[in-house]
C-alpha positions in Angstrom: 8.2 -1.5 -47.9 10.2 -2.3 -50.2 12.0 0.4 -50.2 16.4 -0.1 -50.1 19.3 1.7 -49.5 20.6 4.4 -51.7 23.9 6.0 -51.3 22.4 9.1 -52.8 18.6 9.6 -54.0 16.6 6.5 -53.1 13.9 5.2 -55.7 10.7 8.0 -56.9 7.5 6.4 -55.2 3.9 8.0 -54.6 3.0 8.4 -51.7 -0.4 6.8 -50.4 -1.4 9.5 -47.6 -0.2 12.7 -45.9 0.9 16.0 -47.0 2.6 14.2 -50.2 0.1 12.3 -51.0 -0.4 11.2 -54.9 3.1 13.4 -55.2 6.3 11.7 -56.7 9.5 12.0 -54.1 12.7 10.7 -53.7 13.1 8.0 -50.5 16.2 7.5 -49.2 18.0 6.7 -45.9 17.6 9.3 -43.8 21.2 10.5 -42.0 22.8 9.3 -44.7 24.4 12.4 -46.0 22.7 16.2 -45.2 20.3 15.8 -48.4 18.4 13.1 -47.1 17.9 14.4 -44.1 13.9 16.0 -43.2 12.9 18.4 -40.8 11.2 17.1 -37.9 7.4 18.1 -38.6 7.6 16.7 -42.0 8.7 13.0 -40.2 5.8 13.4 -37.7 3.3 13.9 -41.4 5.0 10.9 -42.6 4.7 9.0 -39.0 1.0 9.4 -39.0 0.2 9.3 -42.6 1.2 5.6 -42.6 -0.6 5.3 -39.2 -3.8 6.3 -40.9 -2.8 4.2 -43.7 -2.8 1.1 -41.6 -5.6 2.4 -39.3 -8.8 4.4 -41.3 -9.9 5.1 -37.5 -6.9 6.3 -35.9 -7.6 10.2 -34.4 -5.1 12.5 -35.0 -3.4 13.6 -32.0 -3.5 17.1 -29.9 -0.3 15.5 -28.2 2.5 13.7 -28.8 5.8 12.7 -26.9 8.9 11.8 -28.7 11.2 9.6 -26.4 14.9 9.1 -27.2 18.1 7.9 -24.7 20.5 10.4 -25.3 18.4 13.0 -27.6 21.7 14.9 -28.0 22.6 12.5 -30.3 19.1 12.1 -32.4 17.9 15.8 -32.5 20.9 16.8 -34.8 19.7 14.1 -37.8 16.7 16.9 -38.0 17.5 19.2 -41.2 15.7 22.1 -39.0 17.8 21.6 -35.5 18.8 24.8 -35.7 15.7 26.0 -35.2 14.4 23.7 -32.7 17.3 24.6 -30.2 15.3 27.7 -29.5 12.5 25.1 -28.2 13.7 22.6 -26.2 16.3 22.9 -22.9 19.8 21.3 -22.4 19.0 19.2 -19.0 21.6 17.1 -18.1 23.5 17.6 -21.6 20.9 16.1 -22.7 17.6 17.9 -24.5 13.8 18.0 -23.6 11.3 20.2 -23.3 9.6 21.1 -20.1 5.9 20.6 -19.5 4.8 22.7 -21.4 6.5 21.1 -24.6 6.6 22.4 -28.1 3.2 23.9 -30.6 4.2 22.0 -34.1 1.8 22.7 -36.9 1.3 19.8 -38.9 -0.7 18.7 -42.2 -3.4 16.2 -41.8 -3.8 13.4 -44.5 -6.6 15.6 -45.8 -4.5 18.6 -46.1 -5.8 20.7 -43.2 -3.1 22.1 -41.3 -3.3 20.9 -37.2 -1.0 22.2 -34.2 -0.3 19.9 -31.7 2.0 19.7 -28.7 5.2 17.7 -28.9 7.3 16.9 -25.6 10.5 15.7 -25.9 11.7 13.0 -23.4 15.4 11.7 -22.8 15.0 8.1 -21.1 18.5 8.8 -19.4 16.8 11.5 -17.3 14.2 8.9 -16.4 16.2 6.1 -15.3 17.4 5.4 -11.6 20.6 6.5 -10.6 23.1 4.4 -12.0 21.4 2.4 -14.3 21.4 5.3 -17.3 22.6 2.5 -20.4 20.0 1.7 -22.9 21.1 -2.0 -21.4 20.0 -1.1 -17.8 16.7 0.4 -18.8 16.0 -2.9 -21.1 17.0 -5.4 -18.6 14.6 -2.7 -16.5 11.5 -3.6 -18.3 12.2 -7.1 -19.1 13.3 -6.5 -23.0 16.7 -6.4 -23.7 19.1 -4.6 -26.1 20.4 -7.0 -29.1 24.0 -7.3 -28.8 26.1 -6.7 -32.0 29.5 -6.9 -32.7 31.9 -3.9 -31.9 33.0 -3.7 -35.5 29.7 -2.3 -36.3 28.8 -0.5 -33.3 31.6 1.5 -34.7 30.5 1.3 -38.2 26.8 1.0 -38.6 27.1 2.3 -42.4 28.6 -0.9 -42.8 26.5 -3.0 -40.7 23.5 -1.6 -42.8 25.4 -2.6 -46.2 26.2 -6.0 -44.9 23.4 -7.1 -42.7 20.2 -4.7 -43.2 17.6 -6.7 -41.9 20.0 -7.2 -38.1 20.5 -3.4 -38.7 16.7 -2.6 -38.6 15.6 -5.0 -35.5 18.5 -3.4 -34.1 17.5 0.3 -34.5 13.7 -0.5 -33.7 14.5 -2.2 -30.7 16.1 0.2 -29.1 13.0 2.4 -29.7 10.8 0.1 -28.2 12.9 0.1 -25.1 12.7 3.3 -24.9 8.8 3.3 -25.6 8.1 0.7 -23.0 10.2 2.3 -20.6 8.1 5.5 -21.0 4.9 3.4 -20.6 5.8 1.9 -17.5 6.9 5.8 -16.4 3.6 6.8 -17.5 1.6 4.0 -15.4 3.3 5.3 -12.3 2.7 8.7 -12.8 -0.9 7.7 -13.4 -1.1 6.3 -9.7 1.2 9.3 -7.9 -0.9 12.4 -9.7 -4.1 10.8 -10.9 -2.7 12.3 -14.2 -1.3 10.3 -17.5 1.5 12.0 -18.5 5.8 11.5 -18.6 7.8 14.0 -16.4 10.7 15.9 -17.7 13.1 13.8 -15.3 12.7 11.1 -12.2 13.4 14.3 -9.7 10.5 16.7 -10.8 8.4 13.4 -10.2 9.7 12.9 -6.6 8.9 16.9 -6.0 5.8 16.3 -7.0 5.1 13.4 -5.1 6.5 15.2 -1.9 4.4 18.2 -2.3 1.2 15.9 -2.5 1.7 14.3 0.6 2.1 17.3 2.0 -0.9 18.8 0.6 -2.8 15.5 2.0 -1.1 16.0 5.9 -2.2 19.8 5.7 1.7 20.6 5.5 2.2 24.1 4.2 5.9 24.1 1.4 6.2 27.7 2.3 6.9 27.0 6.1 8.9 24.1 5.6 11.0 25.7 2.6 11.2 29.1 4.0 10.1 30.4 1.0 7.0 33.0 0.3 4.4 34.3 -3.0 5.3 37.7 -4.2 3.6 39.9 -6.8 5.9 40.2 -9.8 5.7 42.4 -12.6 6.9 42.1 -16.2 6.1 44.2 -19.6 4.5 42.5 -22.5 5.9 43.7 -25.5 3.1 42.3 -27.6 0.2 43.8 -25.6 2.4 46.6 -24.6 0.6 46.5 -20.7 2.4 44.9 -17.6 1.2 41.9 -16.5 1.5 40.3 -12.9 2.5 37.0 -11.7 2.9 35.3 -8.6 6.2 33.8 -7.9 7.7 31.5 -4.9 11.1 33.2 -3.9 12.9 32.6 -0.8 12.3 34.5 2.6 14.9 37.4 3.8 16.6 35.0 5.9 16.5 32.1 4.2 18.0 34.3 1.4 21.0 35.9 3.4 22.1 32.5 4.6 21.8 29.7 2.0 24.7 30.6 0.2 26.9 28.6 2.8 24.5 25.8 3.0 25.2 25.4 -0.8 28.7 25.4 -0.5 28.2 22.7 2.2 26.8 20.3 0.1 29.3 17.7 -1.6 27.1 15.2 -2.6 28.5 11.5 -1.6 31.7 10.4 -0.7 33.3 8.6 -3.7 37.5 8.4 -3.0 40.2 6.3 -4.5 43.5 5.5 -2.1 45.8 4.6 -4.6 46.4 5.0 -8.0 46.5 3.2 -11.1 44.6 -0.4 -11.1 43.9 -2.1 -8.1 44.5 -6.3 -7.6 42.6 -8.9 -9.0 40.1 -9.7 -5.6 36.4 -9.6 -4.3 35.9 -6.3 -3.3 33.0 -5.3 -0.7 31.2 -2.2 -1.0 29.0 -1.5 2.2 26.2 0.2 1.9 23.6 1.9 3.9 19.7 1.0 3.1 17.7 4.0 2.5 20.5 6.3 3.4 19.2 9.4 2.1 15.7 9.1 3.1 16.8 7.9 6.6 19.0 11.3 7.1 15.4 12.7 5.6 13.6 11.6 8.7 16.0 13.5 11.4 14.9 17.0 9.9 12.3 18.5 11.6 10.1 21.5 10.5 12.8 24.3 10.4 12.1 27.4 12.9 13.7 29.9 10.2 12.5 32.9 12.1 15.3 31.9 14.9 18.6 31.1 12.7 21.7 32.5 14.2 25.2 32.8 13.6 27.8 30.9 16.1 31.3 30.2 16.0 31.1 28.3 18.8 32.0 24.8 18.2 30.1 23.2 21.3 26.9 23.9 19.2 28.1 22.0 16.2 28.5 18.8 17.8 25.2 17.0 17.6 24.7 15.9 14.2 21.1 16.1 14.0 21.5 19.8 14.3 21.0 21.9 11.1 24.3 23.7 11.1 26.7 24.6 8.4 30.3 26.7 8.7 33.5 27.5 7.1 35.9 26.0 9.4 39.7 25.8 9.6 41.0 22.3 10.2 44.1 20.1 11.1 44.5 16.8 11.3 46.9 14.5 13.3 49.8 13.5 11.5 48.9 9.9 12.2 45.0 10.0 10.5 45.2 7.6 7.4 41.9 9.3 5.8 40.7 13.0 6.8 37.0 13.8 6.1 36.6 17.2 5.7 36.7 18.3 2.0 37.9 20.5 -0.1 36.4 21.8 -3.6 39.3 22.6 -5.9 39.6 22.7 -10.2 40.6 18.7 -9.8 37.0 17.7 -7.7 36.8 17.6 -4.2 40.2 16.6 -1.9 40.4 15.4 1.8 43.4 17.2 2.8 45.3 16.8 6.4 44.3 20.5 6.6 42.6 23.3 5.2 39.5 25.3 5.2 36.0 23.4 4.4 32.2 24.4 4.0 30.5 21.3 6.0 27.9 20.4 8.3 27.5 19.3 11.4 28.0 15.6 10.7 30.9 16.1 9.7 32.9 18.3 12.0 31.3 15.6 14.8 33.6 13.1 12.6 36.4 14.9 12.4 36.4 16.0 16.4 35.6 12.2 17.2 38.9 11.7 14.9 41.3 14.3 16.6 41.3 17.1 14.7 41.5 20.6 15.7 38.4 22.8 14.2 37.6 26.1 14.6 34.1 27.8 13.1 35.1 30.6 11.3 31.6 31.5 10.2 28.8 29.0 10.9 24.7 29.6 11.0 22.3 26.9 13.1 18.7 26.6 11.9 17.1 25.4 14.6 13.9 22.3 13.9 11.2 21.3 15.3 11.9 17.8 16.3 8.2 16.7 17.1 6.6 17.7 13.8 8.9 15.6 10.8 7.8 17.4 7.4 9.1 14.3 5.6 8.0 11.4 7.5 4.7 10.7 5.5 6.8 11.1 2.3 9.8 9.1 3.6 6.8 6.0 4.8 5.3 6.2 1.4 8.4 5.7 -0.4 9.8 2.8 1.9 6.1 0.5 1.7 6.7 0.8 -2.1 9.9 -0.2 -2.3 9.6 -3.0 0.5 6.5 -4.3 -1.6 8.1 -4.3 -5.0 11.3 -6.3 -3.2 8.4 -8.9 -2.0 7.1 -9.0 -5.4 10.5 -9.4 -7.1 9.5 -5.9 -9.0 12.9 -4.4 -9.9 11.5 -1.8 -12.0 9.1 -0.7 -9.2 12.0 -1.2 -6.5 14.2 1.3 -8.3 11.5 3.6 -9.6 10.5 4.6 -5.5 14.0 4.6 -4.5 15.0 7.1 -6.8 11.5 8.9 -6.0 13.0 9.3 -2.6 16.6 10.1 -3.2 15.8 12.9 -5.3 13.8 14.7 -3.2 
């Protein structure tokens, strides 16, 4: 309180609490010049010293969640970022920790050392698809991001000098949005798993919900996914001995064929048919509701031991068959929009002819459009359509989405959509 901005070293004050209690220290603006930056453990010690100063009954935590939006931009503000890089994981171009977190030693206000687990989370990785900006997240939780002139967005140092109060409100609001969103995610996680925590990503939570659903309905994940548990032995340098761990790996028949299936996955089709800006007009974007989960419902239980290779095009003309193939194709001259994807260094193209790694639905569509298609190498994975391993999971996510829509709950609608799609 009462500490103003200084361009070099701040006023000398005595800290009331924490590891620096009673000691005179210079207070400056964190982030203005490298000299004013602090390591993350000092930052956390200061936070809890302030908290205990306001509330003497505050309990020193065993676990901490640090939540930011695009943490790749936040972490370099700490002086020990070089050491921290070894303790965090790079996920989708930002930094988080995995489920185990990172152990950090902090000094209590009494001066005693305490080891706490610090979990780093990024709201960017917890946001629904297409809603990754902080503006979107603020709107979802009903706590909008404050607006600032474009000039100040590009010159935040000048914003601080001209309007320190507004600068502080702007910065704090961003942090509050992250916290409120993280709390909502934690509530959902408790409902899904029975445990109160913040997952690293929404996708990981979707997978956990799927595996929990399988457990409830006595579905064996290994049978569905074609995996098995094996013993793995590694050398422990510290204890000078080997230790055994159980790891899940693909069974042989899946391992041999899965690279082709991976090459056949291209994601959703987004395509532009002309160069440059379009005309100003009313544009209609057609969307299939619950498209991913609807497609999942077609999948039966894979019969891994019955997988086989085929070059017979007739075996790839049922879109519900799990077939993957390298094909050579040639569309008729009048075809406006060919449908078979080809990867190149510029992304994915849809040429009139060439070679493509694709799946049965794409092959069926190409044939219906009059293309000549030759199977160069293909595999068929038969499945038992009477037993759908994803049925209960899909039913659960759709029921939650429909309930959220009826109640006008935008957050839960988007949340359950992402949980379903992420699997």
